[in-house]
Legacy VTK file of the C-alpha trace (Angstrom):
# vtk DataFile Version 3.0
C-alpha trace
ASCII
DATASET POLYDATA
POINTS 459 float
-69.331 117.243 21.725
-71.860 119.097 20.149
-72.744 122.775 18.862
-73.099 123.576 22.817
-69.593 123.934 22.918
-69.532 126.736 20.610
-71.975 128.698 22.527
-69.774 128.005 25.667
-66.650 128.878 24.136
-67.800 132.370 23.881
-68.290 132.416 27.504
-64.708 131.436 28.039
-62.916 133.428 25.633
-60.241 134.917 27.330
-56.307 134.485 28.398
-54.809 134.109 31.894
-51.478 136.167 31.587
-51.859 138.547 28.716
-52.793 141.909 30.313
-53.101 143.769 26.918
-56.691 142.463 26.758
-59.109 145.241 27.547
-61.347 142.884 29.378
-60.588 140.911 32.598
-58.871 137.636 31.151
-61.456 135.505 33.559
-64.559 137.454 32.891
-66.825 134.274 33.354
-70.590 135.112 33.909
-71.711 133.520 37.243
-75.063 134.585 36.562
-74.855 132.188 33.375
-72.939 129.527 34.238
-72.326 128.965 38.334
-75.575 128.941 39.269
-77.012 125.373 38.682
-75.838 121.827 37.977
-76.622 122.466 34.329
-74.547 125.373 34.166
-72.007 124.033 35.843
-71.738 120.927 33.658
-72.113 123.315 30.662
-68.818 125.238 31.916
-66.942 121.761 32.033
-67.862 121.326 28.379
-66.456 124.598 27.796
-63.332 123.628 29.348
-62.979 120.466 27.212
-63.838 123.121 24.286
-60.791 124.892 24.958
-58.441 121.936 24.330
-60.040 121.810 20.846
-58.596 125.223 19.909
-56.528 125.111 16.640
-53.702 126.385 18.586
-53.828 123.688 21.273
-55.049 120.002 20.578
-57.063 121.077 17.830
-53.812 120.286 15.497
-50.941 122.899 16.016
-49.546 122.063 19.522
-48.629 118.338 18.908
-47.763 118.989 14.993
-45.371 122.223 15.876
-43.650 119.832 18.253
-42.922 117.173 15.869
-42.141 119.745 13.171
-39.396 121.207 15.553
-37.444 117.734 15.269
-36.731 115.223 12.816
-39.935 113.851 12.593
-41.539 116.820 10.600
-40.841 119.132 7.777
-42.926 122.287 6.699
-45.103 122.522 3.772
-47.197 125.539 3.862
-47.700 128.954 1.715
-44.153 130.269 2.441
-45.257 131.222 5.955
-42.225 132.680 7.634
-43.297 131.781 11.213
-43.677 128.136 10.199
-40.284 128.345 8.209
-38.831 129.525 11.571
-39.847 126.410 13.417
-38.830 124.129 10.444
-35.660 125.802 10.434
-35.247 125.240 14.126
-34.466 129.047 14.507
-37.652 130.299 16.268
-37.872 134.110 17.110
-39.558 135.669 20.110
-42.349 137.093 17.725
-43.251 133.904 16.242
-46.979 133.824 15.776
-47.513 130.100 16.064
-45.772 129.816 19.470
-47.630 133.230 20.668
-51.073 131.759 19.799
-49.999 128.280 21.649
-49.012 130.274 24.668
-52.215 132.098 24.728
-54.217 129.321 23.947
-52.982 127.011 26.664
-53.441 129.820 29.370
-57.095 130.130 28.078
-57.659 126.554 29.218
-56.138 127.466 32.350
-58.084 130.360 32.963
-61.337 128.565 32.377
-60.127 125.468 34.685
-59.432 128.133 37.321
-62.981 129.372 37.063
-64.466 125.984 37.646
-62.037 125.180 40.751
-62.758 128.489 42.199
-66.534 128.624 41.894
-67.840 125.153 41.430
-68.623 124.821 45.192
-70.481 127.916 45.331
-73.261 126.382 42.887
-76.535 126.303 44.875
-78.691 123.586 43.471
-80.362 121.075 45.784
-79.914 118.261 42.990
-76.343 118.978 42.516
-74.403 116.581 45.037
-70.997 117.455 46.525
-69.620 114.308 44.775
-70.798 115.645 41.409
-69.404 119.044 41.985
-65.973 117.208 43.077
-66.131 115.203 39.800
-66.243 118.462 37.666
-63.564 119.963 40.110
-61.363 116.899 39.538
-61.644 117.176 35.905
-60.642 120.724 36.051
-57.717 120.116 38.348
-56.324 117.481 35.785
-56.826 119.462 32.759
-55.112 122.517 34.586
-52.288 120.095 35.417
-52.132 119.029 31.354
-51.947 122.732 30.508
-49.308 123.688 32.910
-47.180 120.518 31.579
-47.772 121.301 28.158
-46.370 124.892 28.673
-43.658 123.684 30.665
-42.492 121.019 28.257
-42.502 123.588 25.316
-41.262 126.976 27.108
-39.615 125.806 30.148
-36.420 124.150 31.015
-38.331 120.850 31.980
-35.347 118.506 31.965
-33.555 120.272 34.846
-35.378 120.568 38.116
-32.747 122.864 39.684
-33.438 125.664 36.935
-35.389 128.812 37.642
-36.908 128.916 34.243
-40.183 127.057 34.489
-43.381 128.932 33.652
-46.036 131.015 35.169
-48.021 128.931 37.424
-51.587 130.321 37.745
-53.989 128.517 40.144
-56.602 131.222 40.851
-58.812 133.543 38.875
-56.767 136.667 37.860
-58.002 140.187 36.774
-56.905 142.292 34.045
-53.761 143.866 35.995
-52.608 140.553 37.315
-49.101 139.398 36.641
-47.905 135.847 37.669
-44.055 135.476 37.270
-42.196 132.389 36.056
-41.836 129.567 38.817
-38.760 127.566 39.070
-39.051 123.881 37.212
-39.516 122.064 40.385
-42.208 124.357 41.718
-43.906 123.868 38.470
-43.587 120.362 38.523
-44.772 120.360 42.158
-48.124 122.254 41.059
-48.556 119.833 38.216
-48.433 116.707 40.452
-50.545 118.480 43.156
-53.301 118.884 40.737
-53.122 115.460 39.263
-53.494 114.042 42.943
-56.186 116.397 43.568
-57.894 115.049 40.492
-57.169 111.319 41.231
-58.900 112.180 44.849
-62.058 113.939 43.326
-62.902 112.220 40.009
-65.553 109.469 40.270
-64.047 106.186 40.031
-66.319 104.409 37.256
-65.982 106.657 34.155
-63.822 105.176 31.444
-64.950 107.414 28.439
-61.906 108.310 26.632
-63.383 111.723 25.676
-63.433 113.118 29.070
-60.547 112.742 31.918
-60.834 109.558 33.666
-59.193 108.189 36.857
-56.870 105.889 34.587
-55.991 108.724 32.407
-54.880 110.629 35.382
-52.512 108.081 36.436
-51.127 107.808 33.110
-50.541 111.428 32.769
-49.008 111.342 36.318
-46.381 108.635 35.087
-45.413 110.862 32.116
-44.978 113.829 34.419
-42.953 112.096 36.911
-40.694 110.614 34.171
-40.074 113.941 32.785
-39.122 115.160 36.292
-36.778 112.428 36.756
-38.695 110.653 39.509
-38.612 107.020 38.231
-40.008 105.200 41.006
-42.896 107.480 41.051
-43.300 106.993 37.404
-43.327 103.291 37.983
-45.731 103.159 40.430
-48.240 105.307 38.400
-47.633 103.339 35.020
-48.279 100.010 37.331
-51.743 101.266 38.352
-52.604 102.147 34.776
-51.352 98.741 33.298
-52.751 96.697 36.109
-55.992 98.330 36.525
-57.274 96.601 33.309
-59.697 98.901 31.562
-57.076 99.571 28.947
-54.683 97.594 26.628
-52.431 97.737 23.996
-53.862 97.062 20.486
-52.189 94.039 18.464
-50.809 94.574 15.030
-54.173 93.213 13.323
-55.938 95.992 15.093
-53.500 99.048 15.339
-54.634 101.035 12.435
-57.996 101.197 13.818
-56.841 103.523 16.597
-56.486 106.244 13.718
-59.992 105.345 11.822
-63.396 106.526 12.798
-64.911 106.103 15.203
-61.421 106.428 16.702
-62.357 104.550 20.054
-60.019 101.469 20.978
-58.893 99.851 24.103
-55.696 101.604 23.728
-56.657 105.395 23.940
-56.551 106.666 27.612
-57.714 110.104 26.761
-58.350 111.929 23.535
-59.677 115.419 22.528
-62.637 114.379 20.477
-64.193 116.145 17.454
-67.287 115.738 15.251
-68.576 116.674 12.011
-69.871 120.225 13.834
-66.885 120.532 15.624
-63.924 119.544 13.302
-60.220 119.361 14.155
-57.517 120.648 11.924
-55.476 117.776 11.547
-56.753 116.526 8.379
-56.838 119.789 6.904
-53.113 120.401 7.600
-51.473 116.958 7.103
-53.556 115.580 4.256
-56.134 117.794 2.720
-56.479 115.472 -0.930
-54.415 112.846 -2.815
-53.094 115.153 -5.285
-52.526 118.358 -2.895
-49.577 120.232 -3.543
-46.919 120.648 -0.897
-48.115 124.305 -0.555
-51.551 122.869 0.765
-50.333 120.694 3.507
-48.662 122.452 6.255
-47.105 119.388 8.201
-45.240 116.697 6.307
-43.242 113.663 6.987
-39.660 114.243 7.126
-37.832 112.073 4.270
-35.601 110.479 6.910
-38.479 108.703 8.300
-38.548 106.527 5.293
-35.017 105.310 5.899
-35.833 104.715 9.618
-38.788 102.465 8.930
-36.943 100.647 6.274
-34.451 99.777 9.101
-37.433 98.230 11.045
-38.790 95.493 8.708
-42.303 94.398 9.722
-43.077 97.303 11.826
-46.743 98.117 11.065
-46.398 101.484 11.639
-44.702 102.308 8.847
-47.824 101.933 6.927
-49.176 105.039 8.623
-46.453 107.168 6.449
-46.915 107.666 2.923
-43.642 108.407 1.023
-44.953 107.064 -2.270
-48.627 108.096 -3.361
-48.049 111.731 -3.537
-47.881 114.549 -5.786
-44.188 115.285 -6.988
-44.116 118.555 -4.918
-44.175 116.528 -1.530
-41.488 114.177 -2.837
-39.086 113.073 -1.262
-41.116 113.919 1.830
-44.202 112.198 2.875
-47.521 112.588 4.606
-48.834 110.717 7.906
-51.818 108.762 7.472
-52.927 108.999 11.082
-55.238 111.942 10.272
-57.329 110.659 7.223
-60.887 111.329 7.221
-61.310 113.885 4.568
-65.240 113.714 4.471
-65.786 114.180 8.406
-62.446 115.523 9.490
-63.264 114.671 13.019
-59.700 113.238 13.897
-59.032 113.182 17.637
-55.947 114.466 19.283
-54.233 111.567 20.956
-53.086 112.875 24.479
-52.066 109.778 25.722
-52.277 105.875 24.744
-51.439 102.678 26.454
-48.373 102.234 24.353
-46.877 105.495 25.841
-47.601 104.209 29.566
-45.474 100.859 28.520
-42.638 102.858 27.157
-42.858 105.166 30.158
-42.440 102.216 32.594
-39.552 100.640 30.420
-37.687 103.935 30.535
-38.118 104.385 34.181
-37.228 100.825 34.983
-34.108 100.629 32.882
-32.391 97.894 31.289
-31.289 96.384 34.789
-34.863 96.376 36.244
-36.635 94.900 33.570
-37.553 97.648 31.122
-36.541 95.640 28.484
-39.844 93.669 28.925
-41.944 96.592 28.656
-40.270 98.000 25.313
-40.615 94.309 23.992
-44.373 94.505 24.736
-44.859 97.315 22.431
-42.630 95.934 19.789
-44.356 92.604 19.562
-47.673 94.249 19.375
-46.587 96.414 16.415
-45.287 93.560 14.258
-41.781 93.393 15.445
-39.821 90.585 17.236
-38.564 91.303 20.615
-34.923 92.630 21.251
-32.440 90.587 22.952
-30.631 92.047 25.796
-27.390 92.680 24.070
-27.271 96.438 24.885
-23.547 97.635 25.609
-25.111 99.897 28.255
-27.988 101.836 29.487
-27.456 104.516 26.966
-28.056 102.089 24.076
-31.144 101.114 25.978
-32.361 104.527 25.920
-31.621 104.873 22.241
-33.728 102.191 21.388
-36.578 103.462 23.707
-36.178 106.704 21.788
-36.261 104.931 18.505
-39.443 103.034 19.728
-41.163 106.298 21.009
-40.448 107.850 17.800
-41.771 104.909 15.815
-44.973 104.853 18.079
-45.679 108.492 18.624
-44.626 110.302 15.521
-47.223 113.151 14.844
-48.629 112.871 18.168
-46.649 115.631 19.685
-43.527 114.034 21.624
-40.360 114.129 19.411
-39.105 117.500 20.399
-39.596 116.969 24.062
-38.026 113.618 23.917
-34.986 115.216 22.116
-35.060 117.962 25.094
-35.188 115.937 28.123
-32.630 113.424 27.053
-30.213 116.029 25.998
-29.907 115.146 22.501
-30.940 118.152 20.533
-27.638 119.086 19.497
-26.546 115.370 18.911
-29.925 114.946 16.376
-30.797 118.267 15.347
-27.610 120.226 15.247
-28.611 123.211 17.337
-27.592 124.592 20.672
-28.754 123.258 23.761
-30.743 126.412 24.446
-32.822 125.905 21.595
-34.188 122.718 23.310
-37.281 124.860 24.040
-39.142 127.773 22.347
-38.715 131.513 23.559
-41.389 133.031 25.710
-43.318 135.148 23.480
-42.089 139.032 23.208
-45.699 140.371 23.422
-45.919 138.632 27.059
-42.800 140.039 28.323
-43.766 143.509 27.105
-47.298 143.046 28.677
-45.714 142.115 31.950
-43.071 145.085 32.048
-40.113 142.329 31.919
-41.352 140.730 34.855
-41.628 137.445 32.937
-38.251 136.798 31.928
-36.712 135.363 28.773
-35.386 132.011 28.337
-31.450 131.944 28.256
-30.065 132.278 24.801
-32.815 133.983 23.361
-32.780 137.888 23.012
-34.385 139.649 25.797
LINES 1 460
459 0 1 2 3 4 5 6 7 8 9 10 11 12 13 14 15 16 17 18 19 20 21 22 23 24 25 26 27 28 29 30 31 32 33 34 35 36 37 38 39 40 41 42 43 44 45 46 47 48 49 50 51 52 53 54 55 56 57 58 59 60 61 62 63 64 65 66 67 68 69 70 71 72 73 74 75 76 77 78 79 80 81 82 83 84 85 86 87 88 89 90 91 92 93 94 95 96 97 98 99 100 101 102 103 104 105 106 107 108 109 110 111 112 113 114 115 116 117 118 119 120 121 122 123 124 125 126 127 128 129 130 131 132 133 134 135 136 137 138 139 140 141 142 143 144 145 146 147 148 149 150 151 152 153 154 155 156 157 158 159 160 161 162 163 164 165 166 167 168 169 170 171 172 173 174 175 176 177 178 179 180 181 182 183 184 185 186 187 188 189 190 191 192 193 194 195 196 197 198 199 200 201 202 203 204 205 206 207 208 209 210 211 212 213 214 215 216 217 218 219 220 221 222 223 224 225 226 227 228 229 230 231 232 233 234 235 236 237 238 239 240 241 242 243 244 245 246 247 248 249 250 251 252 253 254 255 256 257 258 259 260 261 262 263 264 265 266 267 268 269 270 271 272 273 274 275 276 277 278 279 280 281 282 283 284 285 286 287 288 289 290 291 292 293 294 295 296 297 298 299 300 301 302 303 304 305 306 307 308 309 310 311 312 313 314 315 316 317 318 319 320 321 322 323 324 325 326 327 328 329 330 331 332 333 334 335 336 337 338 339 340 341 342 343 344 345 346 347 348 349 350 351 352 353 354 355 356 357 358 359 360 361 362 363 364 365 366 367 368 369 370 371 372 373 374 375 376 377 378 379 380 381 382 383 384 385 386 387 388 389 390 391 392 393 394 395 396 397 398 399 400 401 402 403 404 405 406 407 408 409 410 411 412 413 414 415 416 417 418 419 420 421 422 423 424 425 426 427 428 429 430 431 432 433 434 435 436 437 438 439 440 441 442 443 444 445 446 447 448 449 450 451 452 453 454 455 456 457 458
């Protein structure tokens, strides 16, 4: 994505729910964008640009999700807001969580503008199939954004809960207020969007820098697993694995996933950057070899060293350095997934084939062949397959969670895995209500308390 992204980011600088803004949160100029095929394509680029925001997939969203777990630990400049997350005691005015909320709703607002207006473009060279392809990507990204909000701010593990998120599916004005949907209604909206995307996106595109049909199915598998719909998760994962365009990297090629040019057969969808549009990953995880702790915001928790020592042969251990660091870092370490000090074009890995195999393994369970998928990942990462000696299903789930921890650390899943499996109290020692972050206080104030706070947190 080139400098054009920055231009169209200015066109789409709005949020969807914060009514404290003076201008309409969906003030997209139709005269500039929705009048031609070129304008519509530029709007799509602008949508992908919103994913690049530092407070979304540009760095903070996935890394904060791991900081709020047993994977990450904070460095930083004595930042109180970052320390709250590190100490698992997040307040309703935390600036990091507030900015994440606003950033993701900005993505949703841009997606809504495209979905609502793309069919109005009057350009004889712009076919309906091409319009549908753009609309399908907007549906997929809107689904991803709502899902990311749900798992960070909503009780995503309980489909009977009233505490989902505000689901915004149309262009809003400055006085619009969307109240929280139930968790089940939120999942329904997300799945509907992914199904729409599957029907609309052209079938021959496999670029990992844009939403492609296989990535949509992979995201659907993830969503269905979180929602507890195991058969649906298996079916979607089967489509991804059997389609054949993507595959697991083997042990010899594994490190190339995280090295320039960052394009492998394993990554289904990643938010890409370049030297003109850099991500924040390198700067906030690995700035230079002699960097002090205060210069690195997100570090590897020292317990990961013991974790990988108990997994001899696991090549993923090589991507966390607990040795070659300044003494101010020790005993903690640094992830090596976001190297590239010169270009800083590290992508965000939204979903990869390894996760798809682990999704299917968990959905199948021990009794229905899930161990085969678990071992598929293990053997491609230098480990021996596990024998079926598990005492029960719970022991198998523990092995799966360990595999996800090894595979996906610093890619933003650990907080959500502990929450959805009910293990935050056991692993992190915190009350279950802290499995998710509080709704930002400014959002509650701006909506006159019509958006209600999560249980346990102060109103």
